[in-house]
C-alpha positions, -999 to 999 in steps of 0.1 A, spaced: -474 -702 1 -469 -669 20 -442 -645 7 -425 -646 40 -424 -684 41 -410 -685 6 -383 -660 16 -374 -683 46 -371 -713 23 -348 -694 0 -326 -682 28 -324 -718 40 -316 -729 5 -288 -704 1 -270 -714 34 -276 -751 26 -257 -746 -7 -230 -726 11 -227 -753 38 -221 -779 12 -196 -757 -5 -169 -765 21 -166 -801 8 -168 -790 -29 -141 -763 -23 -118 -788 -6 -120 -810 -37 -115 -781 -61 -86 -764 -44 -67 -796 -45 -62 -789 -83 -66 -751 -87 -57 -721 -67 -83 -702 -46 -81 -672 -70 -87 -694 -101 -116 -711 -83 -131 -677 -74 -129 -666 -110 -144 -699 -124 -173 -703 -99 -185 -667 -103 -181 -668 -141 -203 -699 -142 -227 -681 -118 -230 -651 -141 -239 -674 -170 -265 -692 -150 -281 -660 -137 -281 -646 -172 -299 -678 -185 -325 -676 -157 -332 -639 -165 -334 -647 -202 -359 -675 -196 -379 -651 -174 -376 -624 -201 -361 -601 -175 -346 -570 -192 -308 -566 -187 -311 -529 -180 -306 -507 -149 -302 -469 -143 -266 -457 -139 -271 -451 -102 -282 -487 -97 -252 -500 -117 -229 -479 -96 -244 -491 -64 -244 -528 -72 -209 -526 -88 -197 -513 -54 -216 -540 -36 -202 -566 -59 -167 -555 -51 -174 -557 -14 -195 -589 -12 -183 -610 -42 -146 -602 -48 -133 -586 -16 -152 -608 8 -143 -641 -8 -107 -631 -15 -99 -619 20 -118 -647 37 -100 -674 17 -67 -657 23 -73 -653 60 -85 -689 65 -52 -702 50 -32 -690 80 -57 -682 108 -60 -706 136 -92 -727 133 -104 -719 169 -100 -682 163 -118 -684 129 -148 -703 144 -154 -675 170 -149 -647 145 -172 -661 118 -199 -669 144 -202 -632 150 -214 -624 114 -252 -625 121 -246 -604 152 -228 -578 131 -256 -579 105 -282 -574 132 -263 -544 146 -257 -528 113 -294 -534 104 -304 -516 136 -281 -487 129 -286 -482 91 -321 -497 84 -338 -490 117 -346 -527 122 -359 -536 156 -339 -562 176 -360 -578 203 -347 -595 234 -360 -629 221 -341 -622 188 -309 -614 206 -312 -646 227 -319 -667 196 -288 -653 178 -266 -660 208 -279 -695 213 -273 -703 176 -238 -688 179 -230 -710 208 -243 -739 187 -220 -731 159 -190 -730 183 -201 -764 197 -204 -780 163 -171 -767 149 -151 -774 181 -167 -808 183 -172 -803 220 -136 -796 228 -140 -760 241 -105 -761 255 -93 -751 220 -107 -716 227 -89 -710 260 -57 -699 244 -72 -677 216 -50 -649 205 -41 -631 174 -9 -644 159 -8 -631 123 -27 -612 97 -49 -642 89 -72 -635 119 -74 -598 109 -85 -608 74 -112 -632 88 -125 -603 109 -126 -582 78 -146 -608 60 -173 -607 87 -177 -570 80 -176 -572 42 -205 -598 43 -224 -578 69 -220 -545 49 -229 -563 16 -261 -578 31 -273 -547 50 -267 -522 22 -280 -545 -4 -312 -547 16 -317 -509 12 -311 -511 -26 -333 -541 -32 -364 -520 -25 -360 -506 -60 -346 -534 -82 -355 -571 -88 -332 -594 -69 -320 -614 -99 -311 -583 -119 -293 -568 -89 -273 -599 -82 -264 -603 -119 -247 -569 -120 -232 -573 -85 -217 -607 -94 -205 -595 -128 -187 -566 -111 -170 -590 -86 -160 -613 -114 -145 -586 -135 -125 -574 -106 -112 -609 -100 -103 -613 -137 -72 -591 -136 -54 -609 -107 -65 -642 -122 -49 -633 -155 -17 -619 -139 -13 -650 -118 -14 -673 -148 -47 -690 -138 -54 -700 -174 -26 -725 -173 -44 -744 -145 -75 -751 -166 -63 -779 -189 -53 -802 -160 -86 -801 -141 -100 -836 -135 -137 -846 -139 -142 -847 -102 -128 -812 -97 -150 -799 -126 -181 -813 -110 -172 -796 -77 -165 -763 -96 -199 -766 -115 -216 -772 -82 -200 -741 -67 -209 -720 -98 -244 -731 -103 -257 -738 -68 -234 -719 -44 -230 -688 -66 -259 -683 -90 -287 -699 -70 -272 -693 -35 -266 -656 -40 -298 -650 -58 -318 -668 -31 -300 -646 -5 -309 -614 -23 -345 -626 -28 -348 -632 9 -332 -599 17 -357 -581 -5 -385 -592 17 -372 -600 52 -352 -578 76 -315 -582 73 -311 -594 109 -337 -621 103 -320 -634 71 -285 -632 87 -295 -658 114 -298 -684 87 -260 -683 83 -257 -704 114 -272 -733 95 -242 -733 70 -216 -750 93 -242 -776 104 -248 -785 67 -211 -785 61 -204 -810 89 -233 -832 77 -220 -832 41 -185 -840 52 -198 -869 72 -217 -882 42 -191 -878 15 -158 -877 34 -166 -902 62 -160 -877 91 -176 -888 124 -207 -871 138 -202 -868 175 -227 -860 203 -214 -824 204 -223 -820 167 -258 -832 174 -262 -810 205 -248 -779 186 -271 -786 157 -301 -786 181 -289 -753 196 -286 -738 161 -320 -749 150 -336 -737 182 -319 -703 180 -330 -698 143 -366 -709 153 -366 -684 182 -357 -655 159 -382 -664 131 -410 -674 153 -408 -641 173 -405 -620 142 -432 -637 122 -457 -635 150 -451 -599 157 
C-alpha cells in the first residue's frame, strides 16, 4: 500500500474514532465531570501509547528542544483545546456551534498556507466548502431555519471559536515539527504534557472522589475514549500529518459528525433523516474532491 493511501486510512480512522466519541462521552459524563473524563481518557491514552512504543522498541528520548515544542503543543491541543471546547459547548447554542466548528478545516487550510506554504487549489477550496455545507446539513437535520437567528449570547460561543483555533494551531504547527520526530514519540510527549496540566485542576476539583462510583457501562465508554479516541486517534492524526499536507488532513474532520450521527442512530435509536443522508453525500463528495485533486497533482 502506498504511504499516502495509508496516511489517508489513518486520518479516516482518527476521525471515525472521534465521531464515535460523542456517544461514548454522553454516557461517561452522565457519571463523571468533563474534567475528570479528560484526565482519565488521556491518562489511559498515555499508557496505551507507551505500551505501543515499548512493543516497537521505540526509545523514550527526545532532545530538549523537541520536548519543549511538544509540551507546548500538548498544552494547546490536548489540555486547552478539550477544556475550552467542552466548557463552551455546555452553554453555546447548538446552531452557533455547528457553524463555528464547521470552519475548523478552513482555518487549518489558511494557517497551512500562511505558515507551511501549502498550496490551496480552487478545487480544494470548493471541496472544503461543499463538505462544510454537508456538515451543516447533517447536524441541522435539514432545518436550516435554526441558523437564521444566529448571534452571540454568552462566552460559550467565544470558547467554541477558541477551540477551532487551538485545534488548527495544534495541527499546523505539529506538521512542521513532525519532520524531525516519529509521530508516536511526539504524540506521547504532547499527550503527557496535556495530561499533567489537567492533573492539577482534576485534583483540586476533587475528581478522585468520582472514581469509586463509576458503573461498568461508563468504564467501557471511558476505556473506548482512552484507547481508541485518545491513543490511537491522536497517533493516527499525527502519523497522517507527518506525511500529508495539513489542509488535506484537516478535511477529514468533516467525516466526524457523520460518524457521530450514524453511531447515535445505531446505539441510541436516533432517526436518520433524508437530510442526514444528503449531508453525508455532500461530505464524502467534498472530501473526495480534495484528496483526488491533491493525489493526482
